[in-house]
Backbone as CSV, one residue per row, in Angstrom:
resi,resn,N_x,N_y,N_z,CA_x,CA_y,CA_z,C_x,C_y,C_z
1,MET,0.827,-1.189,0.000,0.000,0.000,0.000,0.870,1.250,0.000
2,LEU,1.984,1.152,0.652,2.876,2.305,0.718,3.378,2.691,-0.674
3,PHE,3.682,1.702,-1.498,4.149,1.997,-2.850,3.025,2.541,-3.719
4,GLU,1.830,2.038,-3.512,0.686,2.487,-4.304,0.330,3.937,-4.014
5,PHE,0.258,4.299,-2.734,-0.178,5.638,-2.351,0.964,6.626,-2.167
6,ARG,2.197,6.146,-2.057,3.397,6.981,-1.916,3.338,7.910,-0.706
7,THR,2.648,7.477,0.328,2.570,8.226,1.570,2.191,7.268,2.695
8,PHE,2.548,7.632,3.913,2.196,6.795,5.055,0.759,7.015,5.515
9,ALA,0.148,8.121,5.111,-1.187,8.475,5.601,-2.235,7.438,5.196
10,ALA,-2.230,7.017,3.947,-3.252,6.080,3.468,-3.134,4.703,4.120
11,PRO,-1.955,4.067,4.126,-1.867,2.771,4.811,-2.205,2.860,6.299
12,LEU,-1.808,3.963,6.933,-2.129,4.152,8.348,-3.644,4.205,8.558
13,ALA,-4.334,4.932,7.696,-5.792,5.042,7.812,-6.462,3.695,7.586
14,ILE,-6.002,2.959,6.591,-6.604,1.658,6.284,-6.344,0.662,7.400
15,LEU,-5.130,0.625,7.901,-4.806,-0.320,8.973,-5.509,0.035,10.276
16,THR,-5.721,1.320,10.521,-6.464,1.723,11.720,-7.885,1.179,11.668
17,SER,-8.536,1.331,10.528,-9.898,0.803,10.386,-9.922,-0.715,10.463
18,ALA,-8.909,-1.353,9.890,-8.859,-2.817,9.923,-8.731,-3.324,11.355
19,VAL,-7.889,-2.683,12.126,-7.706,-3.100,13.521,-8.976,-2.824,14.326
20,LEU,-9.592,-1.666,14.107,-10.809,-1.337,14.851,-11.986,-2.228,14.465
21,SER,-11.994,-2.722,13.228,-13.104,-3.588,12.809,-13.098,-4.920,13.559
22,THR,-11.961,-5.300,14.099,-11.919,-6.534,14.888,-12.756,-6.401,16.157
23,CYS,-13.006,-5.166,16.594,-13.899,-4.969,17.748,-15.296,-5.477,17.429
24,GLY,-15.748,-5.282,16.189,-17.053,-5.793,15.774,-17.094,-7.306,15.801
25,VAL,-15.979,-7.927,15.425,-15.886,-9.391,15.468,-16.043,-9.875,16.902
26,PHE,-15.250,-9.309,17.802,-15.286,-9.755,19.193,-16.606,-9.411,19.874
27,LEU,-17.194,-8.279,19.524,-18.487,-7.905,20.088,-19.576,-8.881,19.655
28,ALA,-19.595,-9.236,18.380,-20.599,-10.197,17.887,-20.410,-11.568,18.537
29,LEU,-19.158,-11.990,18.676,-18.906,-13.274,19.331,-19.327,-13.232,20.798
30,PHE,-19.092,-12.099,21.453,-19.471,-11.952,22.858,-20.989,-11.961,23.021
31,ILE,-21.696,-11.227,22.171,-23.152,-11.137,22.263,-23.801,-12.501,22.039
32,THR,-23.277,-13.257,21.083,-23.855,-14.573,20.774,-23.270,-15.689,21.632
33,ARG,-22.367,-15.345,22.535,-21.702,-16.318,23.416,-21.040,-17.440,22.606
34,THR,-20.352,-17.022,21.547,-19.632,-17.965,20.694,-18.152,-17.848,21.005
35,THR,-17.466,-18.958,21.050,-16.042,-18.933,21.378,-15.222,-18.454,20.188
36,PHE,-14.088,-17.851,20.504,-13.136,-17.446,19.467,-12.277,-18.665,19.156
37,ASN,-12.426,-19.181,17.948,-11.670,-20.366,17.551,-11.103,-20.150,16.146
38,ILE,-10.593,-21.196,15.547,-9.959,-21.066,14.236,-10.960,-20.611,13.182
39,SER,-12.196,-21.036,13.304,-13.227,-20.637,12.346,-13.532,-19.141,12.467
40,SER,-13.684,-18.661,13.681,-13.944,-17.228,13.860,-12.714,-16.395,13.520
41,PHE,-11.532,-16.953,13.703,-10.307,-16.256,13.301,-10.271,-16.093,11.782
42,MET,-10.703,-17.113,11.054,-10.779,-16.998,9.591,-11.786,-15.917,9.201
43,GLY,-12.884,-15.817,9.932,-13.860,-14.752,9.689,-13.260,-13.380,9.927
44,MET,-12.442,-13.264,10.976,-11.782,-11.992,11.256,-10.837,-11.613,10.117
45,ILE,-10.134,-12.577,9.565,-9.248,-12.315,8.430,-10.057,-11.854,7.223
46,MET,-11.215,-12.457,7.014,-12.085,-12.029,5.913,-12.533,-10.582,6.110
47,VAL,-12.887,-10.222,7.328,-13.325,-8.855,7.617,-12.195,-7.870,7.354
48,ILE,-10.991,-8.206,7.783,-9.854,-7.319,7.561,-9.619,-7.123,6.056
49,GLY,-9.792,-8.175,5.283,-9.657,-8.060,3.828,-10.710,-7.153,3.229
50,ILE,-11.938,-7.257,3.692,-13.015,-6.398,3.188,-12.748,-4.942,3.557
51,VAL,-12.309,-4.716,4.788,-12.001,-3.357,5.235,-10.856,-2.767,4.414
52,ALA,-9.833,-3.556,4.186,-8.694,-3.073,3.396,-9.129,-2.729,1.977
53,LYS,-9.949,-3.578,1.371,-10.448,-3.306,0.015,-11.254,-2.016,-0.020
54,ASN,-12.163,-1.850,0.936,-12.968,-0.629,0.990,-12.090,0.605,1.169
55,GLY,-11.112,0.501,2.053,-10.223,1.630,2.299,-9.388,1.992,1.084
56,ILE,-8.876,0.992,0.406,-8.064,1.250,-0.784,-8.903,1.936,-1.851
57,LEU,-10.107,1.447,-2.088,-10.960,2.051,-3.104,-11.387,3.464,-2.708
58,LEU,-11.654,3.680,-1.434,-12.041,5.001,-0.955,-10.905,6.006,-1.122
59,LEU,-9.714,5.629,-0.712,-8.594,6.562,-0.788,-8.080,6.722,-2.214
60,ASP,-8.291,5.717,-3.050,-7.962,5.871,-4.464,-8.887,6.901,-5.109
61,ALA,-10.163,6.850,-4.755,-11.106,7.848,-5.261,-10.731,9.238,-4.753
62,GLU,-10.280,9.314,-3.512,-9.853,10.603,-2.953,-8.669,11.154,-3.733
63,GLN,-7.719,10.311,-4.088,-6.557,10.757,-4.868,-6.991,11.272,-6.235
64,LYS,-7.947,10.610,-6.857,-8.434,11.060,-8.167,-9.109,12.418,-8.062
65,PHE,-9.877,12.640,-7.008,-10.514,13.945,-6.823,-9.478,15.030,-6.544
66,ARG,-8.433,14.683,-5.794,-7.369,15.675,-5.548,-6.641,16.008,-6.839
67,ALA,-6.414,14.992,-7.688,-5.752,15.232,-8.971,-6.617,16.107,-9.879
68,ALA,-7.932,16.052,-9.681,-8.840,16.886,-10.470,-8.893,18.318,-9.959
69,GLY,-8.188,18.606,-8.860,-8.086,19.978,-8.380,-8.873,20.302,-7.132
70,LEU,-9.535,19.331,-6.514,-10.286,19.593,-5.293,-9.343,19.701,-4.102
71,SER,-9.782,20.414,-3.084,-9.008,20.499,-1.854,-9.040,19.146,-1.148
72,LEU,-8.169,18.968,-0.182,-8.097,17.709,0.548,-9.432,17.368,1.197
73,GLU,-10.030,18.332,1.893,-11.280,18.091,2.594,-12.411,17.748,1.609
74,GLU,-12.502,18.529,0.539,-13.564,18.292,-0.443,-13.366,16.958,-1.156
75,ALA,-12.115,16.590,-1.428,-11.835,15.305,-2.075,-12.237,14.144,-1.186
76,VAL,-11.997,14.256,0.119,-12.385,13.201,1.056,-13.906,13.070,1.107
77,ILE,-14.608,14.185,1.132,-16.073,14.153,1.168,-16.633,13.550,-0.112
78,GLN,-16.118,13.973,-1.246,-16.601,13.450,-2.523,-16.293,11.956,-2.670
79,ALA,-15.127,11.533,-2.211,-14.782,10.109,-2.273,-15.725,9.294,-1.399
80,GLY,-16.080,9.823,-0.227,-17.038,9.136,0.640,-18.403,9.009,-0.014
81,ARG,-18.832,10.074,-0.662,-20.114,10.020,-1.372,-20.076,9.019,-2.521
82,ARG,-18.975,9.005,-3.226,-18.855,8.108,-4.383,-18.778,6.647,-3.955
83,ARG,-18.113,6.358,-2.841,-17.900,4.977,-2.417,-18.965,4.457,-1.463
84,LEU,-19.880,5.299,-0.999,-20.915,4.850,-0.062,-21.752,3.691,-0.611
85,PRO,-22.337,3.788,-1.801,-23.163,2.662,-2.278,-22.388,1.347,-2.425
86,PRO,-21.177,1.335,-3.004,-20.470,0.052,-3.094,-20.101,-0.542,-1.729
87,ILE,-19.749,0.307,-0.777,-19.390,-0.199,0.554,-20.619,-0.806,1.225
88,VAL,-21.749,-0.136,1.138,-22.977,-0.660,1.741,-23.413,-1.954,1.044
89,MET,-23.321,-1.980,-0.285,-23.722,-3.193,-1.013,-22.814,-4.369,-0.687
90,THR,-21.515,-4.127,-0.575,-20.582,-5.193,-0.205,-20.914,-5.730,1.182
91,ALA,-21.167,-4.818,2.117,-21.489,-5.232,3.486,-22.785,-6.030,3.530
92,LEU,-23.809,-5.541,2.858,-25.097,-6.242,2.877,-25.015,-7.605,2.195
93,ALA,-24.242,-7.693,1.120,-24.074,-8.982,0.438,-23.340,-9.977,1.332
94,ALA,-22.298,-9.514,2.023,-21.550,-10.399,2.929,-22.431,-10.858,4.082
95,ILE,-23.208,-9.948,4.629,-24.096,-10.293,5.734,-25.175,-11.273,5.275
96,ALA,-25.782,-10.993,4.127,-26.827,-11.883,3.611,-26.273,-13.272,3.309
97,GLY,-25.057,-13.328,2.829,-24.447,-14.622,2.539,-24.100,-15.411,3.782
98,MET,-23.854,-14.723,4.880,-23.466,-15.397,6.121,-24.640,-15.723,7.037
99,LEU,-25.802,-15.132,6.802,-26.947,-15.379,7.694,-27.352,-16.848,7.795
100,PRO,-27.424,-17.591,6.688,-27.772,-19.012,6.844,-26.760,-19.780,7.712
101,LEU,-25.491,-19.450,7.578,-24.487,-20.103,8.427,-24.610,-19.651,9.877
102,ALA,-24.902,-18.369,10.088,-25.017,-17.849,11.455,-26.186,-18.492,12.194
103,PHE,-27.250,-18.823,11.469,-28.392,-19.488,12.080,-28.230,-21.004,12.091
104,ALA,-27.087,-21.480,11.634,-26.747,-22.906,11.616,-27.769,-23.712,10.830
105,MET,-28.084,-23.239,9.636,-29.007,-23.968,8.755,-28.208,-24.778,7.749
106,GLY,-28.554,-26.006,7.578,-27.891,-26.833,6.576,-26.804,-27.701,7.173
107,ALA,-26.361,-28.649,6.344,-25.346,-29.600,6.791,-23.999,-28.909,6.957
108,GLY,-23.353,-29.152,8.073,-22.024,-28.613,8.332,-22.002,-27.166,8.765
109,ALA,-23.155,-26.552,8.898,-23.213,-25.139,9.249,-22.757,-24.878,10.680
110,GLN,-22.946,-25.851,11.559,-22.553,-25.661,12.955,-21.058,-25.396,13.085
111,MET,-20.286,-26.035,12.229,-18.835,-25.841,12.269,-18.442,-24.435,11.819
112,LEU,-19.203,-23.869,10.880,-18.870,-22.554,10.332,-19.651,-21.416,10.976
113,LYS,-20.459,-21.718,11.975,-21.237,-20.695,12.653,-20.354,-19.586,13.251
114,PRO,-19.255,-19.892,13.928,-18.407,-18.817,14.448,-17.828,-17.924,13.345
115,LEU,-17.503,-18.493,12.197,-17.003,-17.710,11.075,-18.059,-16.712,10.625
116,ALA,-19.286,-17.186,10.465,-20.371,-16.317,10.001,-20.666,-15.206,10.997
117,ILE,-20.695,-15.534,12.267,-20.958,-14.521,13.295,-19.845,-13.481,13.311
118,ALA,-18.617,-13.931,13.190,-17.485,-13.002,13.156,-17.562,-12.077,11.947
119,VAL,-17.889,-12.617,10.792,-17.979,-11.796,9.581,-19.121,-10.798,9.693
120,ILE,-20.270,-11.240,10.172,-21.416,-10.335,10.289,-21.098,-9.181,11.238
121,GLY,-20.569,-9.485,12.397,-20.235,-8.437,13.361,-19.161,-7.491,12.840
122,GLY,-18.122,-8.054,12.253,-17.041,-7.225,11.739,-17.461,-6.366,10.571
123,VAL,-18.259,-6.914,9.667,-18.693,-6.158,8.487,-19.670,-5.047,8.882
124,LEU,-20.539,-5.313,9.854,-21.446,-4.259,10.311,-20.677,-3.063,10.854
125,LEU,-19.688,-3.320,11.675,-18.899,-2.227,12.229,-17.996,-1.605,11.163
126,SER,-17.442,-2.422,10.303,-16.513,-1.894,9.302,-17.201,-1.007,8.280
127,MET,-18.496,-1.221,8.072,-19.238,-0.371,7.139,-19.174,1.082,7.625
128,VAL,-19.340,1.283,8.904,-19.265,2.625,9.481,-17.814,3.111,9.514
129,LEU,-16.911,2.226,9.923,-15.512,2.617,10.036,-14.912,3.008,8.685
130,SER,-15.297,2.298,7.641,-14.747,2.584,6.318,-15.142,3.963,5.831
131,LEU,-16.285,4.448,6.258,-16.765,5.745,5.787,-16.485,6.897,6.747
132,ILE,-16.082,6.579,7.977,-15.819,7.649,8.949,-14.364,7.642,9.411
133,ILE,-13.901,6.529,9.955,-12.569,6.474,10.545,-11.480,6.560,9.482
134,THR,-11.609,5.794,8.397,-10.570,5.805,7.361,-10.356,7.210,6.801
135,PRO,-11.410,7.926,6.370,-11.163,9.283,5.869,-10.658,10.245,6.946
136,ALA,-11.161,10.089,8.177,-10.735,10.993,9.249,-9.256,10.812,9.576
137,VAL,-8.811,9.573,9.691,-7.394,9.321,9.985,-6.534,9.770,8.811
138,HIS,-6.998,9.513,7.593,-6.245,9.937,6.414,-6.138,11.457,6.354
139,LEU,-7.226,12.146,6.617,-7.227,13.602,6.613,-6.283,14.146,7.678
140,PHE,-6.353,13.602,8.882,-5.482,14.038,9.972,-4.010,13.796,9.628
141,ALA,-3.692,12.590,9.150,-2.292,12.256,8.849,-1.762,13.066,7.670
142,THR,-2.597,13.308,6.669,-2.157,14.084,5.512,-1.929,15.535,5.898
143,ARG,-2.836,16.104,6.675,-2.639,17.488,7.147,-1.359,17.612,7.956
144,ARG,-1.149,16.635,8.813,0.052,16.668,9.650,1.315,16.571,8.800
145,ALA,1.282,15.707,7.797,2.436,15.563,6.910,2.669,16.833,6.102
146,LEU,1.594,17.465,5.652,1.731,18.712,4.894,2.268,19.832,5.772
147,ARG,1.798,19.898,7.020,2.327,20.897,7.946,3.784,20.623,8.270
148,GLY,4.120,19.362,8.447,5.502,18.992,8.773,6.461,19.299,7.640
149,SER,6.014,19.137,6.401,6.896,19.398,5.272,7.010,20.884,4.974
150,SER,6.010,21.691,5.393,6.083,23.121,5.101,6.818,23.895,6.191
151,GLU,6.945,23.337,7.377,7.630,24.049,8.457,9.092,24.337,8.155
152,PRO,9.848,23.394,7.622,11.242,23.723,7.336,11.384,24.843,6.306
153,LEU,10.455,24.931,5.352,10.526,25.995,4.369,10.304,27.347,5.011
154,GLU,9.340,27.430,5.935,9.083,28.680,6.624,10.255,29.059,7.532
155,ALA,10.875,28.076,8.146,12.022,28.336,9.015,13.200,28.855,8.199
156,GLN,13.348,28.348,6.970,14.457,28.785,6.119,14.259,30.225,5.668
157,ARG,13.014,30.636,5.467,12.737,31.997,5.013,13.000,33.015,6.099
158,SER,12.849,32.644,7.366,13.013,33.575,8.487,14.429,33.972,8.713
């Protein structure tokens, strides 16, 4: 991600959301009184992948808006608006696909029930995190980097 975005701000924002989305996994497992096992760990990995994909697409859209001449803040807002429907559709599709497993319907579903619960909980939380935390952390880190790079220039002029 660092090579793709050529800055630390984007990977930091994506990884922050990915780590925070694991709270949704653990919360869903806690609410349903399901143990954390290898199956639920695989679900957590799936959630992190979905969060990373959403973050990459969101910040890629932000870069395109910045290249078109928008300010940082406006580019982040426009990217959020542009990526909202795909993020919601991805989340709803993942949740709908996991509901039969979460309710333990069908042969072998009991074994995959923790995976489904982990994915549902993580994706529900990540839907919000992808649209709020990722842009906020990216905006904060980018502003900080821009301020940090401009300070030496101002010091040299003085």
